[in-house]
C-alpha positions in Angstrom: -17.2 18.6 5.9 -17.9 15.7 3.3 -15.9 12.8 3.8 -13.1 13.5 1.2 -12.2 16.2 -1.3 -9.9 16.0 -4.0 -8.0 18.5 -5.9 -6.2 18.2 -9.2 -3.0 21.2 -8.4 -1.4 20.0 -11.4 -1.6 17.6 -14.9 1.7 16.3 -16.9 1.1 17.3 -20.5 3.1 14.5 -21.3 1.1 11.5 -19.9 -1.2 10.4 -17.0 0.6 12.1 -13.8 -1.2 14.5 -11.6 -0.4 16.9 -8.8 -3.3 16.9 -6.1 -4.6 17.4 -2.7 -6.6 15.1 -0.8 -8.7 16.5 1.9 -10.5 14.6 4.8 -11.4 15.2 8.4 -8.1 14.3 9.8 -6.4 16.8 7.8 -4.6 16.5 4.1 -1.8 15.0 2.3 -0.4 15.3 -0.9 -0.4 13.5 -4.4 1.4 11.1 -5.1 1.5 10.0 -1.9 3.1 6.6 -0.3 1.7 5.5 3.1 3.6 3.8 5.3 2.0 0.5 7.1 1.1 0.6 10.6 -0.6 -2.8 10.7 -1.6 -3.4 14.0 -2.1 0.2 15.3 1.9 1.4 15.1 4.9 1.7 12.3 6.8 -0.6 13.6 9.5 0.8 16.3 8.5 4.4 15.6 6.8 7.0 17.1 3.7 9.3 15.2 5.7 12.2 15.3 8.9 11.3 14.0 7.2 9.4 11.4 5.2 12.5 10.5 8.6 14.3 10.6 10.2 11.9 7.7 7.3 13.1 5.4 4.3 10.7 5.6 1.1 12.4 5.7 -1.4 9.4 5.4 -0.6 6.7 7.0 -2.3 2.8 6.9 -3.8 0.4 9.5 -4.8 -3.1 8.9 -8.6 -4.0 9.5 -7.9 -8.2 9.3 -5.7 -7.7 12.5 -6.7 -5.4 14.5 -9.9 -6.8 14.0 -8.9 -10.2 15.8 -6.5 -8.1 18.4 -7.9 -6.3 20.4 -10.7 -6.1 18.6 -12.7 -3.1 16.3 -15.1 -2.3 19.5 -12.1 -1.8 22.5 -10.7 0.5 19.7 -14.0 2.1 19.2 -14.4 2.9 23.0 -11.0 4.3 23.1 -11.6 7.4 20.9 -11.1 4.9 17.8 -7.4 4.8 15.7 -6.5 8.5 15.6 -7.1 9.1 19.4 -5.7 5.5 20.5 -2.4 5.6 18.6 -1.7 9.1 18.9 -1.7 10.0 15.0 -3.6 13.0 14.0 -3.4 12.7 10.3 -5.0 11.1 8.0 -5.4 7.3 8.0 -6.8 4.4 5.6 -7.8 0.9 6.2 -8.2 -2.0 4.0 -10.9 -4.2 4.4 -8.7 -7.7 5.6 -9.6 -9.5 1.9 -5.6 -8.8 1.3 -4.9 -10.8 4.4 -7.7 -13.6 4.0 -6.2 -14.1 0.2 -3.0 -14.8 2.2 -4.6 -17.3 4.1 -4.8 -19.4 1.1 -4.6 -22.9 3.2 -7.0 -21.4 6.2 -9.6 -19.9 4.3 -13.0 -21.0 2.5 -14.4 -17.9 0.2 -18.5 -18.1 -0.6 -20.6 -15.7 -2.1 -21.4 -14.9 1.6 -18.2 -13.7 2.8 -14.9 -15.8 3.6 -14.4 -18.2 6.5 -11.3 -18.5 7.5 -8.8 -19.7 10.6 -7.4 -16.7 12.9 -3.7 -17.0 12.8 -3.9 -16.4 16.6 -5.8 -18.9 17.8 -7.2 -21.3 15.1 -10.5 -20.0 15.8 -13.2 -19.9 13.2 -14.1 -16.1 11.9 -16.6 -15.5 9.5 -15.7 -12.1 7.2 -18.4 -10.8 5.2 -18.8 -7.2 3.2 -21.1 -5.7 6.1 -18.4 -7.4 9.0 -15.6 -5.5 7.1 -17.7 -2.0 6.7 -18.9 -2.5 10.7 -14.9 -3.2 11.9 -13.8 -0.2 9.9 -17.0 2.2 10.6 -15.6 1.5 14.7 -12.0 1.8 14.0 -13.0 5.5 12.7 -10.4 5.5 9.9 -10.7 8.9 7.1 -10.3 6.1 4.0 -11.6 2.6 3.8 -11.9 -0.2 1.9 -14.9 -2.4 0.9 -14.3 -6.3 0.6 -13.1 -8.0 -2.4 -11.9 -11.8 -3.3 -8.6 -11.3 -4.7 -7.7 -13.4 -7.1 -4.1 -15.1 -7.6 -1.8 -14.9 -9.7 -1.4 -17.6 -12.9 1.8 -19.7 -12.3 2.5 -18.8 -16.2 2.6 -15.1 -15.2 3.6 -15.1 -11.7 7.0 -13.8 -11.4 9.6 -16.1 -9.2 10.9 -15.5 -6.3 8.0 -12.7 -5.8 6.7 -13.8 -2.4 3.0 -14.2 -3.8 3.8 -15.9 -6.2 3.5 -19.4 -4.3 -0.4 -18.7 -4.1 -0.2 -18.2 -8.0 -2.8 -21.1 -9.8 -2.8 -22.9 -13.0 -3.5 -21.2 -16.1 -6.3 -23.8 -16.6 -7.7 -22.7 -13.4 -7.2 -19.1 -13.6 -9.7 -17.6 -15.9 -12.8 -19.6 -14.0 -10.8 -18.2 -10.4 -10.2 -14.4 -12.0 -14.1 -14.5 -13.2 -15.5 -15.8 -9.7 -13.4 -12.4 -8.2 -14.7 -9.9 -10.0 -18.3 -10.9 -9.6 -17.8 -11.7 -6.4 -16.0 -7.9 -6.1 -18.9 -5.8 -7.5 -21.7 -8.0 -5.6 -20.1 -7.8 -2.3 -19.3 -3.6 -3.0 -23.0 -3.1 -3.5 -23.8 -5.0 0.0 -20.1 -2.6 1.3 -22.3 0.3 0.7 -25.3 -0.5 1.5 -23.6 -1.1 5.5 -21.8 1.9 5.8 -23.1 3.6 8.3 -20.7 6.4 8.5 -20.1 7.9 4.6 -20.5 11.6 5.8 -16.6 10.9 7.8 -15.6 8.1 5.9 -14.9 7.6 2.5 -15.2 4.3 1.5 -13.4 3.3 -2.3 -14.2 0.2 -4.2 -11.7 -2.2 -6.0 -11.1 -2.9 -9.2 -9.9 -6.5 -9.7 -9.9 -8.8 -12.5 -5.8 -10.2 -12.7 -4.4 -9.5 -16.2 -7.8 -9.9 -18.0 -7.8 -6.5 -19.8 -11.3 -6.9 -20.6 -12.0 -7.8 -17.4 -10.5 -5.0 -16.2 -12.3 -2.7 -18.1 -15.9 -4.6 -16.8 -15.4 -4.5 -13.2 -14.0 -0.9 -13.6 -17.8 -0.5 -15.3 -19.4 -2.0 -12.0 -17.3 -0.4 -9.5 -17.9 2.6 -10.8 -21.4 3.2 -11.3 -21.2 3.5 -6.9 -20.3 7.0 -7.6 -17.9 6.1 -4.7 -15.3 8.9 -3.0 -12.6 7.1 -4.6 -10.8 4.3 -6.3 -8.4 1.3 -6.2 -6.7 -1.0 -8.3 -6.2 -4.6 -6.8 -5.1 -7.4 -7.4 -1.0 -6.1 -8.7 0.8 -7.4 -5.9 -0.1 -10.7 -6.0 3.4 -12.1 -7.7 2.0 -11.4 -11.4 5.8 -9.1 -12.0 6.5 -6.2 -12.9 5.7 -5.8 -16.6 2.1 -7.1 -15.6 1.5 -4.9 -13.4 2.3 -2.3 -15.7 0.4 -3.0 -18.6 -2.5 -3.7 -16.3 -2.4 0.2 -13.8 -1.7 1.4 -17.7 -4.5 0.2 -18.9 -7.0 0.5 -15.8 -6.3 3.7 -14.3 -6.7 5.8 -16.8 -10.6 4.3 -17.0 -11.2 5.9 -13.5 -13.0 8.9 -12.7 -10.3 11.6 -13.4 -11.9 13.8 -10.4 -11.1 10.6 -7.7 -8.0 9.5 -6.4 -6.8 6.6 -7.7 -5.1 4.0 -5.1 -2.7 1.5 -6.1 -2.7 -1.2 -3.5 0.6 -2.5 -2.1 3.1 -1.1 -4.5 5.4 -1.1 -3.8 9.2 -1.1 -5.7 10.4 2.6 -7.1 10.1 1.6 -10.8 6.4 -0.1 -10.2 5.2 3.2 -8.6 7.2 5.2 -11.3 4.8 3.7 -13.8 1.8 4.2 -11.7 2.1 7.4 -11.5 2.7 7.9 -15.4 -0.4 6.0 -15.7 -2.3 8.5 -13.3 -2.3 6.2 -9.7 -2.4 8.9 -6.6 -1.7 6.7 -3.9 0.6 4.3 -2.6 0.8 1.7 0.8 3.2 -0.9 0.8 4.9 -3.2 3.8 8.4 -2.3 2.1 9.8 0.6 4.3 9.2 -1.0 7.6 9.7 -4.9 7.0 12.7 -4.5 5.3 14.1 -2.1 7.6 13.5 -4.5 10.4 15.8 -7.1 8.2 18.6 -4.6 7.6 17.4 -3.9 3.9 17.7 -0.3 3.0 16.4 1.5 0.0 19.0 4.0 -1.5 18.4 6.1 -5.5 20.9 3.6 -6.7 19.9 0.5 -5.0 19.1 -1.4 -2.1 22.1 -2.7 0.7 21.8 -5.4 2.8 23.4 -4.5 5.7 24.5 -7.6 7.5 26.9 -8.4 4.8 30.5 -8.4 6.2 31.4 -6.0 3.4 30.0 -3.1 5.7 32.1 -4.0 8.9 34.3 -0.9 8.6 32.3 1.2 6.0 31.9 4.7 7.8 29.6 5.9 5.3 25.7 6.5 5.8 23.2 4.6 4.0 22.6 7.3 1.4 24.9 10.4 1.6 22.9 13.4 1.7 20.1 11.6 3.1 18.2 14.1 6.0 17.1 11.0 8.3 17.6 10.2 11.8 19.8 7.4 10.6 22.0 9.9 7.4 21.6 12.8 9.1 22.4 11.6 12.8 25.7 10.4 11.6 25.3 6.4 12.0 27.9 4.3 9.7 26.7 1.7 7.6 29.3 -0.3 9.8 27.1 0.6 13.0 24.2 -0.2 11.4 25.6 -3.9 10.6 27.2 -3.7 14.0 23.1 -3.3 15.5 22.0 -6.0 14.1 24.4 -8.3 14.1 23.9 -7.6 17.5 20.4 -7.3 17.7 20.1 -4.3 19.3 16.6 -2.8 18.5 17.8 0.6 17.5 19.5 -0.8 13.7 15.8 -1.4 12.8 14.5 1.4 14.0 16.8 3.5 12.4 16.5 1.4 9.4 13.1 1.7 9.3 12.9 4.9 10.2 15.4 5.2 6.4 13.4 3.9 4.3 10.2 5.4 4.8 11.8 8.5 4.6 13.6 7.6 1.1 9.9 6.6 -0.2 8.7 9.6 1.1 11.4 11.7 -0.7 11.1 10.2 -3.4 7.3 10.6 -4.0 8.9 14.3 -3.9 10.9 14.5 -5.9 8.3 12.7 -8.0 5.5 15.5 -7.4 8.3 18.1 -8.7 8.9 16.2 -11.7 4.7 16.7 -13.0 4.7 20.1 -11.3 7.8 21.5 -13.5 7.5 18.5 -16.4 10.7 17.6 -15.6 11.1 14.3 -15.6 14.7 14.2 -16.3 14.8 14.8 -12.7 13.7 11.5 -11.9 16.8 10.1 -13.9 19.3 12.3 -12.4 18.3 11.4 -8.5 17.1 8.5 -8.8 18.5 5.6 -10.8 16.9 2.6 -8.8 13.5 3.8 -10.3 14.7 3.3 -14.2 16.4 0.0 -14.0 14.7 -3.3 -16.2 14.8 -5.8 -12.9 13.8 -5.0 -9.0 17.5 -3.9 -7.5 19.3 -6.7 -6.6 21.4 -6.0 -2.8 24.2 -4.6 -3.3 
């Protein structure tokens, strides 16, 4: 079997959206797809079988964290990620580039690679393109990512309150930093391609950078796609730039990528961001939001989000979302009980809300695929008003 096969099943007549099927050595997944994040080879609090029953067909594991602990050599010795974590479906690993980007005060970037201090023990670690690929070859994921240089947003473009906006740089510095990131990403990709030792069973994706400079995005697409890789990703649009810039960049970039390869928007996101990207032609998404927010009593619904620690839910007998079949809603657990679990520090609360949130995004993507297949975009208007809100929905 080749490392990856991609088939476009249905294309929308109204936009660039398409329904497809990706096949890997460990099975396939339908696109557009949303991958829950299992940072340290675990979708926090949930058994692999539960994640699959919630509708997830693809999960993501984090190269940076697994490289530091327990080490990719150990994972390889234990049979690779699939065997070790007992997930028999497709797995994608990121390159570690975004995590290193987040260590803005503890890393140094050069043309050779990135040197950073481990968040575990402060030890100095070198991550080069060759090392990023070696680690991912040893982890054994089905889809692996080239090491890229992710530039921060410009301070004028950063959305206030966004977690990543704190890394934004002054506009005068932005253009130079963005240009350097594009050139470095292209150079590093060449080294990643040369270092990849398992091209027969691991699909290497290249990443397009360029920030909000559309000309740079176009140039980076040309540089990245010349390698004829199995798939391509759009990076650097979850770094604080806000929805309107995200939409503008993705609508420009996605159609430039080869139509016969899957297109992956990294680290996104909220429902309205996903809808805009799907309509631009994106096929794959991942984000920590479902489980990270779930662990903090933040539940997603089709009309907006709920902060379940709010006292107003103490006597609310309703489920998080009526009609949702997840273990929390389908199991009959009320908002009142869920609030009690969080206030009491009971681990069942994060488990149930994380499960609900994963089910929420899987149900959303299922309806998006249906809307594309039947050319029925009003389905999203009816079932998912949260995706059509002009702003990221506030907690209710």
